[in-house]
C-alpha positions as CSV (number, residue, x, y, z in Angstrom):
1,M,-13.2,-6.5,9.2
2,K,-9.4,-7.1,8.9
3,L,-8.0,-9.8,6.7
4,A,-4.4,-11.2,6.2
5,T,-2.7,-13.8,4.2
6,Y,-0.3,-16.3,5.9
7,K,2.5,-17.8,4.0
8,D,2.0,-21.5,3.5
9,G,4.3,-22.4,0.6
10,S,1.7,-21.7,-2.1
11,R,1.6,-18.7,-4.4
12,D,-1.4,-17.2,-2.9
13,G,-1.1,-18.1,0.8
14,Q,-3.9,-18.8,3.3
15,L,-6.6,-16.3,4.2
16,V,-7.0,-15.5,7.9
17,V,-9.4,-13.1,9.7
18,V,-7.6,-10.8,12.2
19,S,-9.0,-9.2,15.3
20,R,-9.4,-5.4,15.4
21,D,-6.4,-5.0,17.8
22,L,-4.2,-7.3,15.6
23,C,-3.7,-9.7,18.5
24,T,-5.5,-12.8,17.4
25,A,-6.5,-14.5,14.2
26,H,-8.5,-17.4,12.8
27,Y,-8.2,-19.3,9.5
28,A,-11.0,-18.7,7.1
29,T,-11.1,-22.4,6.3
30,G,-14.5,-23.5,4.9
31,M,-15.3,-20.0,3.6
32,A,-12.3,-19.1,1.4
33,H,-8.8,-20.5,1.3
34,T,-7.4,-17.3,-0.3
35,L,-8.3,-13.7,-0.5
36,R,-8.6,-14.1,-4.2
37,Q,-11.3,-16.7,-3.7
38,A,-13.1,-14.3,-1.3
39,L,-13.0,-11.5,-3.8
40,D,-14.3,-13.7,-6.6
41,D,-17.5,-14.3,-4.6
42,W,-17.4,-11.3,-2.2
43,N,-21.2,-10.8,-1.7
44,F,-21.6,-14.4,-0.5
45,I,-18.3,-14.9,1.4
46,A,-17.8,-11.5,3.0
47,P,-20.8,-11.8,5.4
48,Q,-19.4,-15.1,6.6
49,L,-16.0,-13.6,7.2
50,Q,-17.7,-10.7,9.0
51,D,-19.5,-13.1,11.3
52,L,-16.2,-14.7,12.2
53,Y,-14.6,-11.3,12.7
54,V,-17.3,-10.4,15.2
55,T,-16.8,-13.7,17.1
56,L,-13.1,-13.2,17.1
57,N,-13.3,-9.7,18.6
58,Q,-15.7,-11.0,21.3
59,G,-13.0,-13.6,22.2
60,K,-15.4,-16.5,21.4
61,A,-13.7,-18.0,18.4
62,R,-12.8,-21.6,19.4
63,H,-9.8,-22.0,17.2
64,A,-8.2,-18.5,17.4
65,F,-4.5,-18.2,17.7
66,P,-2.0,-15.3,18.3
67,F,-1.6,-13.2,15.2
68,E,2.0,-13.2,13.8
69,P,2.7,-10.4,11.3
70,R,6.0,-11.9,10.4
71,R,4.1,-14.9,8.9
72,C,2.2,-12.6,6.5
73,A,2.6,-12.3,2.8
74,A,1.0,-9.3,1.1
75,P,-2.8,-9.6,1.6
76,L,-3.0,-10.3,-2.1
77,P,0.4,-11.8,-3.1
78,R,-0.3,-11.4,-6.8
79,T,-2.8,-9.6,-8.9
80,G,-3.6,-8.8,-12.5
81,L,-3.3,-5.0,-12.0
82,W,-1.1,-2.9,-9.7
83,A,-1.4,0.8,-10.6
84,Q,0.2,3.7,-8.9
85,A,-0.8,7.4,-9.0
86,L,0.9,10.6,-8.2
87,A,-1.9,12.0,-6.1
88,F,0.1,14.1,-3.6
89,A,1.0,17.6,-5.0
90,E,4.1,18.2,-3.0
91,H,5.7,14.9,-4.0
92,R,4.7,15.4,-7.7
93,E,6.1,18.9,-7.8
94,R,9.4,18.1,-6.0
95,V,10.2,14.7,-7.5
96,W,8.5,14.6,-10.9
97,P,8.3,18.3,-11.9
98,G,8.1,17.5,-15.6
99,V,5.0,15.3,-15.2
100,P,1.7,17.1,-15.9
101,A,-0.6,17.2,-12.9
102,D,-3.9,17.1,-14.7
103,P,-5.1,14.5,-15.2
104,V,-3.5,12.7,-12.3
105,P,-0.5,10.6,-13.6
106,L,-0.9,6.9,-13.4
107,R,1.8,4.2,-13.8
108,L,1.2,0.4,-14.3
109,A,3.7,-1.9,-12.7
110,G,4.2,-5.6,-12.0
111,G,1.5,-7.1,-9.8
112,D,2.9,-10.7,-10.1
113,H,5.1,-10.5,-7.0
114,L,3.9,-8.4,-4.1
115,T,5.8,-9.0,-0.9
116,G,4.9,-9.1,2.8
117,P,5.5,-6.6,5.6
118,H,8.7,-8.1,6.9
119,D,10.2,-9.3,3.6
120,D,13.6,-7.8,2.7
121,C,14.1,-5.3,-0.1
122,V,16.6,-7.1,-2.2
123,L,19.0,-5.0,-4.3
124,G,21.5,-6.3,-6.7
125,Q,23.8,-3.3,-6.1
126,D,24.3,-1.2,-3.0
127,A,24.6,2.0,-5.1
128,W,21.2,1.9,-6.7
129,E,20.0,4.7,-4.4
130,A,16.9,3.0,-2.9
131,D,14.1,5.2,-1.6
132,V,10.9,4.5,0.3
133,G,7.5,5.0,-1.2
134,P,4.8,4.8,1.6
135,M,1.3,4.9,0.3
136,V,-2.3,4.0,1.0
137,A,-3.7,1.4,-1.5
138,V,-7.2,0.0,-2.3
139,L,-8.3,-3.3,-3.6
140,T,-11.4,-3.2,-5.9
141,D,-14.3,-5.3,-7.0
142,D,-15.3,-5.3,-10.7
143,I,-15.7,-1.7,-11.9
144,P,-17.2,-1.2,-15.3
145,Q,-15.6,0.8,-18.1
146,G,-16.6,4.4,-18.0
147,A,-17.7,4.4,-14.4
148,N,-17.9,7.8,-12.7
149,A,-16.1,8.6,-9.5
150,A,-19.0,7.7,-7.3
151,R,-19.5,4.3,-9.0
152,A,-15.8,3.6,-9.0
153,L,-15.5,4.4,-5.3
154,D,-18.3,2.0,-4.5
155,G,-16.1,-0.7,-6.0
156,V,-13.5,-0.3,-3.2
157,R,-13.5,-3.5,-1.1
158,L,-10.4,-3.2,1.0
159,L,-7.8,-0.7,2.0
160,T,-4.2,-1.4,3.0
161,L,-0.7,0.2,3.2
162,A,2.2,-0.2,0.8
163,N,5.8,0.6,0.5
164,A,6.6,1.0,-3.2
165,W,10.4,1.2,-3.3
166,E,12.1,3.4,-6.0
167,L,15.6,3.1,-7.3
168,R,16.5,6.8,-7.9
169,L,19.8,5.9,-9.8
170,W,17.6,4.4,-12.5
171,E,15.2,7.2,-12.8
172,P,16.9,9.6,-15.3
173,A,17.1,6.9,-18.0
174,E,13.6,5.6,-17.2
175,E,12.1,9.1,-17.1
176,A,13.5,9.8,-20.6
177,R,11.6,6.7,-21.8
178,G,8.4,7.8,-20.1
179,W,7.1,7.5,-16.6
180,L,5.0,4.4,-17.4
181,R,8.1,2.3,-17.6
182,A,9.0,0.7,-14.2
183,P,12.3,-1.2,-14.0
184,N,13.3,1.3,-11.3
185,Q,10.7,-0.1,-8.9
186,P,11.6,-3.3,-6.9
187,A,9.0,-5.6,-5.4
188,V,6.3,-3.6,-3.5
189,A,5.7,-4.5,0.1
190,F,2.3,-4.5,1.8
191,A,1.2,-4.2,5.4
192,P,0.1,-7.3,7.3
193,V,-3.7,-6.7,6.9
194,A,-6.2,-5.2,4.6
195,V,-9.4,-3.7,6.1
196,T,-12.9,-3.0,4.9
197,P,-13.9,0.6,4.5
198,D,-16.6,0.3,7.3
199,E,-13.9,-0.7,9.8
200,L,-12.3,2.8,9.4
201,G,-15.4,4.8,10.5
202,D,-15.3,8.5,9.6
203,A,-11.6,8.3,9.0
204,W,-12.7,7.0,5.5
205,R,-14.8,9.6,3.9
206,D,-15.0,11.4,0.5
207,G,-12.7,8.7,-1.0
208,L,-9.8,9.7,1.3
209,L,-8.2,8.1,4.4
210,H,-7.9,10.8,7.0
211,L,-5.2,9.2,9.1
212,P,-1.4,9.8,9.4
213,V,1.2,7.7,7.7
214,R,4.3,7.5,9.8
215,V,7.6,6.8,8.1
216,Q,10.9,5.9,9.9
217,V,14.4,5.3,8.4
218,N,16.9,3.6,10.6
219,G,14.8,4.4,13.6
220,A,14.6,8.2,12.9
221,L,11.4,9.9,11.9
222,L,11.3,10.9,8.2
223,G,7.7,12.1,8.1
224,C,4.2,11.8,9.5
225,V,1.8,12.7,6.7
226,D,-2.0,12.9,6.7
227,A,-3.1,10.6,3.9
228,G,-6.2,12.8,3.5
229,R,-4.0,15.3,1.7
230,M,-4.4,13.2,-1.4
231,A,-5.9,15.0,-4.4
232,P,-7.8,13.9,-6.4
233,D,-9.5,11.2,-4.2
234,F,-9.6,7.5,-4.9
235,G,-12.9,7.7,-6.7
236,A,-11.6,10.1,-9.2
237,V,-8.4,8.2,-9.7
238,L,-10.2,4.9,-10.1
239,A,-12.6,6.5,-12.6
240,R,-9.6,7.6,-14.7
241,L,-8.1,4.2,-14.5
242,C,-11.2,2.5,-15.9
243,A,-12.0,5.2,-18.4
244,T,-10.9,3.0,-21.3
245,R,-11.4,-0.5,-19.9
246,P,-13.1,-2.2,-17.0
247,L,-11.3,-3.1,-13.8
248,R,-11.5,-6.7,-12.5
249,N,-11.8,-7.6,-8.9
250,G,-8.6,-7.8,-7.1
251,S,-7.2,-4.7,-8.9
252,L,-4.8,-2.7,-6.7
253,L,-4.4,1.1,-6.8
254,G,-1.8,3.0,-4.8
255,A,-2.2,6.7,-4.2
256,G,1.5,7.4,-4.6
257,P,4.0,8.4,-1.9
258,V,2.4,10.5,0.8
259,S,3.6,14.1,1.0
260,G,3.0,17.3,3.0
261,G,2.5,18.1,6.6
262,E,5.2,17.1,9.1
263,G,8.2,15.9,7.3
264,W,8.4,13.9,4.0
265,G,7.1,10.7,2.7
266,C,10.3,9.8,0.8
267,L,14.0,10.7,0.8
268,A,13.9,12.2,-2.7
269,E,11.6,15.0,-1.5
270,R,13.8,15.7,1.5
271,R,16.8,15.9,-0.8
272,A,15.0,18.3,-3.2
273,V,14.2,20.6,-0.3
274,E,17.8,20.5,0.9
275,A,19.1,21.2,-2.6
276,A,16.8,24.2,-2.9
277,Q,17.7,25.6,0.6
278,Q,21.3,24.7,0.9
279,G,22.6,24.2,-2.6
280,Q,23.0,20.4,-2.4
281,P,21.2,17.4,-1.0
282,L,22.6,16.2,2.3
283,T,20.5,13.2,3.1
284,P,21.8,9.9,1.5
285,Y,19.6,7.3,-0.2
286,L,19.4,3.8,1.3
287,G,21.7,0.9,0.8
288,H,22.4,-2.5,2.2
289,G,21.8,-2.7,5.9
290,D,19.4,0.2,6.1
291,R,15.9,-0.3,7.6
292,V,12.6,1.4,7.1
293,A,9.2,1.2,8.9
294,V,5.8,2.4,7.7
295,E,2.6,2.4,9.8
296,V,-0.8,4.1,10.1
297,T,-2.2,4.7,13.6
298,G,-5.9,5.1,14.2
299,R,-7.5,7.7,16.5
300,D,-7.6,5.1,19.2
301,G,-3.8,4.8,19.1
302,Q,-3.9,1.3,17.6
303,S,-2.2,0.3,14.4
304,V,-4.7,0.0,11.6
305,F,-3.0,-2.2,9.1
306,G,0.0,-3.3,11.1
307,A,3.6,-2.1,10.4
308,I,5.7,-2.6,7.3
309,E,9.3,-3.2,8.6
310,Q,12.0,-4.0,6.0
311,E,15.7,-4.1,5.6
312,V,17.7,-3.5,2.4
313,V,19.8,-6.6,1.7
314,P,22.1,-7.7,-1.2
315,L,21.1,-10.3,-3.8
316,D,22.6,-13.6,-2.9
């Protein structure tokens, strides 16, 4: 099934069930007001949401309405844990060459303010060298401390798409302090919907999403990267994340910027290749007025999570 959170003026928004084609939606009123509530009692509430999802796809939901992605917050607007890995080798080698690859690097960042798919990226200064960070992310149930990869993967409840912005101008100073520090990352944006693993069919297997992530900057294609190039898989990364403490439901883990295949997942990679081949980077970073779009398309040609479409704007 597919779930979204509509903005309603509250911190956590209002949970809606969304049709497979992202055309219609229905409030989950009476089951759970928020996604947080659904996750807290998932085994009881999820089957009810699934029944509504089936009815909605059949066109029989009495109070269905047109789905409006622009009304969406992040599926989970705030959470106790937002972690980000560097699980794509090309990105890690080009952008973070000094970070050891084994075990996979992990960074903890603020999960208190996660933004919606059409919320602007607000920058205090135009010269902060903003860069996109498109990645697949998972939301988990409780996962016990010390869980192995298989047990950790079993705790994945939902998948979604994120754009974790980076401010490259800040990186040298922050890298000197250690990669775990994160002032160089503005608010992370999320796609309109989160989907259950079963909804993805065989595109979700072995802890990997085998679908392309398409990234555009100012209308031009930056990259179209198979998310299945991630290594290690989500099960292994989650197992490392809970090696020393349990994970609570609603924890969010992003795989890190997609990389490899056709094009690049971020501008820093493209600039690194340009510098290696031509002696200097030619592609500029982003500033006020620039626009980005990130989307995953299924094998049926339909958008899986809906699109993230953002503009970089100044702080008022």
